[in-house]
Residue, then its C-alpha position, 0 to 999 in steps of 0.5 A: m710309239e713302241s720302244l725299240k729296247i735296243v739298249s738293255k741294262d746288260r748292254m749299258a753295263r758293257l758300254a759303261y765298262l768300255a767307257r771306263i765309268e762306274l754306274s750303279e744298277g739304278e744308273k744303268a737302268e736309267l741310262a738304258a731307258q734314256l738311250n732307248r728314248i733317244l734311239d726311238s726318236f730316230k724312228d720319227l726321222d725315218s718316217l719323214d718323206l724327204e723325197g726331193v729335199e737337198p741334204t743339209y751339211h751345215a745349219i748355216n751357210v759356210t764360206n771359206i774366209l781364208r785368203e787366196d793362196e798367193e806367193r809372197p816374200c818370206l824370211s831369209q834363212e839368216e832372218s829365221l835363225s837370228p833369234a836362235k841362241k845356237v846355230e850350226k851349219g844353217f840349222f837351230v841347235a837344241p839340247k839333246i833330249v834322250 
């Protein structure tokens, strides 16, 4: 299989700069080769005949495990505010941050 050579050592240096990582010249060359091998593997996928194959969005069947959305009684304002140290006009009072 012919290598695409999409990622050169110079491009790897640019990617390292953008990722804010420091690489030696040897590491740049090694990572560029590894990335090119990864990108080459996509050529294998591109060559597959997938006519009539349904897309797979999840590797396993995923079902919604959440309960049905139904109206239920909730806490009153007084119950919600009862643990607060300070309350004023129906609201929590917190210290000024700024």
